[in-house]
DSSP file (Angstrom, degrees, kcal/mol; ACC not computed):
  #  RESIDUE AA STRUCTURE BP1 BP2  ACC     N-H-->O    O-->H-N    N-H-->O    O-->H-N    TCO  KAPPA ALPHA  PHI   PSI    X-CA   Y-CA   Z-CA
    1    1 A M              0   0    0      0, 0.0     2,-0.2     0, 0.0    13,-0.1   0.000 360.0 360.0 360.0 144.2   -1.2   48.5   -3.0
    2    2 A S        -     0   0    0     11,-0.3    11,-0.1     1,-0.1    13,-0.0  -0.580 360.0-146.7 -91.7 150.7   -1.5   44.9   -3.7
    3    3 A N        +     0   0    0     -2,-0.2    -1,-0.1     9,-0.1    12,-0.0   0.604  68.4 111.0 -83.4 -14.3   -3.0   43.2   -6.8
    4    4 A K        -     0   0    0      9,-0.2     9,-2.3    13,-0.1     2,-0.3  -0.297  52.3-163.2 -64.8 144.2   -4.2   40.4   -4.7
    5    5 A R  B     -A   12   0A   0      7,-0.2     2,-0.2    13,-0.1    -2,-0.1  -0.935  26.6 -99.7-128.3 153.2   -8.0   40.1   -4.2
    6    6 A C     >  -     0   0    0      5,-2.1     4,-1.5    -2,-0.3    14,-0.3  -0.439  22.9-141.7 -61.6 130.1  -10.2   38.2   -1.8
    7    7 A L  T  4 S+     0   0    0     12,-2.6    -1,-0.1    -2,-0.2    13,-0.1   0.674  99.9  43.1 -69.9 -14.2  -11.6   35.1   -3.3
    8    8 A Y  T  4 S+     0   0    0     11,-0.2    -1,-0.1     3,-0.1    12,-0.1   0.909 133.3  12.2 -88.5 -63.9  -15.0   35.8   -1.5
    9    9 A C  T  4 S-     0   0    0      2,-0.1    -2,-0.1    12,-0.0    11,-0.1   0.602  87.9-134.5 -95.2 -18.8  -15.6   39.5   -2.0
   10   10 A Y     <  +     0   0    0     -4,-1.5    -3,-0.1     1,-0.3     3,-0.1   0.690  58.4 136.8  60.3  23.1  -13.0   40.2   -4.6
   11   11 A Q        -     0   0    0      1,-0.1    -5,-2.1    -6,-0.0    -1,-0.3  -0.709  67.1 -77.2 -88.7 150.0  -11.9   43.4   -2.8
   12   12 A P  B     -A    5   0A   0      0, 0.0     2,-0.3     0, 0.0    -7,-0.2  -0.097  47.8-141.9 -50.7 136.1   -8.2   44.1   -2.4
   13   13 A L        -     0   0    0     -9,-2.3   -11,-0.3     1,-0.1    -9,-0.2  -0.715  21.1-102.4-100.3 155.0   -6.2   42.1    0.3
   14   14 A A    >   -     0   0    0     -2,-0.3     3,-1.2     1,-0.1    -1,-0.1  -0.242  35.8-107.2 -57.5 158.6   -3.6   43.3    2.5
   15   15 A K  T 3  S+     0   0    0      1,-0.3    -1,-0.1   -13,-0.0    -2,-0.0   0.817 120.7  51.4 -63.2 -28.0    0.0   42.5    1.6
   16   16 A D  T 3  S+     0   0    0      2,-0.0     2,-0.4     0, 0.0    -1,-0.3   0.495  97.1  85.1 -87.2  -3.7    0.1   39.9    4.6
   17   17 A T    <   -     0   0    0     -3,-1.2    -4,-0.1     1,-0.1     4,-0.1  -0.819  54.3-173.7-102.3 139.9   -3.1   38.2    3.5
   18   18 A D        -     0   0    0     -2,-0.4   -13,-0.1     2,-0.2    -1,-0.1   0.899  69.0  -9.5-101.9 -47.2   -3.2   35.5    0.9
   19   19 A E  S    S+     0   0    0      1,-0.4   -12,-2.6   -15,-0.1     2,-0.3   0.751 115.4  19.4-125.7 -43.6   -6.7   34.4   -0.1
   20   20 A F        -     0   0    0    -14,-0.3    -1,-0.4   -13,-0.1    -2,-0.2  -0.932  68.0-111.0-137.7 151.0   -9.5   35.8    2.0
   21   21 A H     >  -     0   0    0     -2,-0.3     4,-2.3     1,-0.1     5,-0.2  -0.508  41.6-116.2 -65.0 151.8  -10.3   38.7    4.4
   22   22 A E  H  > S+     0   0    0      1,-0.2     4,-2.4     2,-0.2     5,-0.1   0.902 116.9  50.7 -56.6 -41.2  -10.8   37.1    7.9
   23   23 A K  H  > S+     0   0    0      2,-0.2     4,-1.5     1,-0.2    -1,-0.2   0.848 111.2  46.4 -62.9 -40.8  -14.4   38.3    7.8
   24   24 A C  H  > S+     0   0    0      2,-0.2     4,-2.4     1,-0.2     5,-0.2   0.897 110.3  53.4 -67.0 -40.0  -15.0   36.8    4.5
   25   25 A C  H  X>S+     0   0    0     -4,-2.3     4,-3.5     1,-0.2     5,-1.0   0.940 108.3  50.7 -60.5 -49.7  -13.4   33.5    5.5
   26   26 A R  H  X5S+     0   0    0     -4,-2.4     4,-0.7     1,-0.2    -1,-0.2   0.886 112.4  47.0 -56.9 -37.5  -15.7   33.3    8.6
   27   27 A K  H  <5S+     0   0    0     -4,-1.5    -1,-0.2    -5,-0.1    -2,-0.2   0.890 121.4  36.3 -76.2 -33.0  -18.8   33.9    6.4
   28   28 A F  H  <5S+     0   0    0     -4,-2.4    -2,-0.2     3,-0.1    -3,-0.2   0.922 137.2  14.2 -86.7 -48.1  -17.6   31.3    3.8
   29   29 A F  H  <5S-     0   0    0     -4,-3.5    -3,-0.2     2,-0.4    -2,-0.1   0.616  92.9-121.9-107.9 -14.6  -16.0   28.5    6.0
   30   30 A G  S  <<S+     0   0    0     -5,-1.0     2,-0.3    -4,-0.7    -4,-0.2   0.691  85.2  83.6  76.4  19.5  -17.1   29.4    9.5
   31   31 A T  S    S-     0   0    0     -6,-0.7    -2,-0.4    -9,-0.1    -1,-0.3  -0.940  86.4-115.4-144.7 163.5  -13.5   29.8   10.7
   32   32 A S  S    S+     0   0    0     -2,-0.3    -6,-0.2    -3,-0.1    -7,-0.2   0.582 101.2  45.6 -77.8 -11.7  -10.9   32.5   10.6
   33   33 A A  S    S-     0   0    0     -8,-0.1     3,-0.1    -7,-0.1    -1,-0.0  -0.984  91.7-108.8-130.4 140.1   -8.6   30.6    8.3
   34   34 A P        -     0   0    0      0, 0.0     2,-0.1     0, 0.0    -2,-0.1  -0.380  45.0-102.6 -62.1 145.2   -9.5   28.5    5.1
   35   35 A P        -     0   0    0      0, 0.0     2,-0.6     0, 0.0    -4,-0.0  -0.374  33.3-123.3 -72.1 152.3   -9.2   24.8    5.6
   36   36 A L        -     0   0    0     -3,-0.1     2,-0.6    -2,-0.1    -3,-0.0  -0.843  15.5-144.6-100.5 123.1   -6.1   23.1    4.1
   37   37 A L        -     0   0    0     -2,-0.6     2,-1.9     2,-0.1     0, 0.0  -0.736   5.9-146.7 -87.2 121.4   -6.6   20.3    1.6
   38   38 A D        +     0   0    0     -2,-0.6     2,-0.3     2,-0.0    -1,-0.1  -0.355  60.7 108.5 -89.6  63.1   -4.0   17.7    2.0
   39   39 A Y        -     0   0    0     -2,-1.9     2,-0.2     4,-0.0    -2,-0.1  -0.989  57.9-140.1-133.0 142.3   -3.8   16.7   -1.7
   40   40 A D     >  -     0   0    0     -2,-0.3     4,-2.6     1,-0.1     5,-0.2  -0.468  40.7 -95.0 -86.8 172.9   -1.1   17.4   -4.3
   41   41 A N  H  > S+     0   0    0      1,-0.2     4,-1.9     2,-0.2     5,-0.1   0.831 123.4  54.1 -54.7 -40.8   -2.0   18.3   -7.8
   42   42 A A  H  > S+     0   0    0      2,-0.2     4,-1.8     1,-0.2    -1,-0.2   0.873 109.0  48.3 -57.7 -43.9   -1.9   14.8   -9.2
   43   43 A Q  H  > S+     0   0    0      2,-0.2     4,-3.4     1,-0.2     5,-0.3   0.926 109.1  53.7 -66.8 -45.0   -4.2   13.6   -6.5
   44   44 A M  H  X S+     0   0    0     -4,-2.6     4,-2.4     1,-0.2    -2,-0.2   0.898 109.3  48.8 -59.4 -37.4   -6.7   16.5   -7.3
   45   45 A Q  H  X S+     0   0    0     -4,-1.9     4,-2.1     2,-0.2    -1,-0.2   0.865 109.8  51.1 -71.2 -30.8   -6.7   15.5  -11.0
   46   46 A E  H  X S+     0   0    0     -4,-1.8     4,-2.7     2,-0.2     5,-0.2   0.925 111.9  48.8 -63.2 -50.8   -7.3   11.8  -10.1
   47   47 A L  H  X S+     0   0    0     -4,-3.4     4,-2.4     1,-0.2    -2,-0.2   0.948 110.7  49.2 -57.2 -44.7  -10.2   12.9   -7.9
   48   48 A A  H  X S+     0   0    0     -4,-2.4     4,-2.1    -5,-0.3    -1,-0.2   0.905 109.2  51.7 -62.4 -38.1  -11.7   15.1  -10.5
   49   49 A K  H  X S+     0   0    0     -4,-2.1     4,-2.5     1,-0.2    -1,-0.2   0.906 108.3  52.5 -66.0 -37.3  -11.5   12.4  -13.1
   50   50 A Q  H  X S+     0   0    0     -4,-2.7     4,-1.7     2,-0.2    -1,-0.2   0.881 109.9  50.4 -64.6 -34.1  -13.3    9.9  -10.7
   51   51 A I  H  X S+     0   0    0     -4,-2.4     4,-1.4    -5,-0.2    -2,-0.2   0.947 111.2  46.0 -61.9 -47.5  -16.1   12.6  -10.3
   52   52 A V  H  < S+     0   0    0     -4,-2.1    -2,-0.2     1,-0.2    -1,-0.2   0.860 112.5  51.3 -65.3 -37.4  -16.5   13.1  -14.0
   53   53 A I  H  < S+     0   0    0     -4,-2.5    -1,-0.2     1,-0.2    -2,-0.2   0.860 113.8  44.9 -71.1 -29.2  -16.5    9.2  -14.6
   54   54 A K  H  < S+     0   0    0     -4,-1.7    -1,-0.2    -5,-0.2    -2,-0.2   0.738  96.6  93.6 -83.0 -23.8  -19.2    8.8  -11.9
   55   55 A S     <  -     0   0    0     -4,-1.4     2,-0.6    -5,-0.1    -3,-0.0  -0.377  63.7-148.8 -73.4 143.7  -21.4   11.7  -13.2
   56   56 A I        -     0   0    0     -2,-0.1     2,-0.5     2,-0.0    -3,-0.1  -0.962  11.7-153.1-116.6 116.5  -24.2   11.2  -15.6
   57   57 A A        -     0   0    0     -2,-0.6     2,-0.7     1,-0.0    -2,-0.0  -0.736   7.4-161.3 -90.0 128.5  -24.9   14.0  -17.9
   58   58 A A    >   -     0   0    0     -2,-0.5     3,-1.0     3,-0.0     2,-0.0  -0.883  19.5-151.8-107.6  99.9  -28.4   14.6  -19.4
   59   59 A T  T 3  S+     0   0    0     -2,-0.7    -2,-0.0     1,-0.2     0, 0.0  -0.311  74.1  25.2 -67.7 147.5  -27.9   16.8  -22.4
   60   60 A G  T 3         0   0    0      1,-0.1    -1,-0.2    -2,-0.0     0, 0.0   0.515 360.0 360.0  80.4   0.4  -30.7   19.1  -23.4
   61   61 A V    <         0   0    0     -3,-1.0    -2,-0.1     0, 0.0    -1,-0.1   0.385 360.0 360.0 -91.6 360.0  -32.2   19.3  -20.0
């Protein structure tokens, strides 16, 4: 039995499945496979930094 779990329902995954059950993937993304993001780790960090800089936080709200 695999220790991998579906990222949508958190139920165990089959050994040949990586992130989602096909049914869960269809519910979440509307497709049988999750979309692939064409970014590396450094690009993701830069995008996250840009979002934080652009965000305005209102504390105590």
